[in-house]
C-alpha angles and dihedrals in degrees: 000000000000090000090058089049091052089047090063088066095045132080127245105249135199113197127197106196101199130178092240104024139014117217127194121197120196119204109253095010106061125219106354100169132040109167134154114262093241130123128188111215124198119210106187103182138352110286096012118121120264118255129198114249099178141350134203120350093005092052092045090057087055094056107123093359104077129122119245096270096051125067123189107210141172107231094196125071124182090348095305134093115277096172115030098191095049093045090053092050090047091052091047090053094048094046090049090048092053091048095043094132095051118116092204132051103275120247103181129176103247134200114192122196115231125194115254093238095051115126123231090258091053091047091050090050091053092047093049092046091053092047091049090051092059 
């Protein structure tokens, strides 16, 4: 019930998770986000959890120029998820960026584009990643 209430204050989103770029379309506003599908991940010590250092344009600038403890990676390959954790973090960042002026945690209705040739497993991975992102 509370999720539906929060949804009243969120936008309807359409997300195109591409190998090169991720686009987000907001109903009534058009394309509001066009960012590279790149995430910079920081691994501080062995066994510690990964943390996100940068996403999108900032992470793309880090490709090939990162120190040893940071890796700039592309979580999508051939239109499907190659790294589930990183894709979820990237989606969380982009959804938060689109809802930057929201006073509550956003709970948007989301439509995600899936390649025609994607298998059921790949489709489920995309669906679960989007649900995990919010």
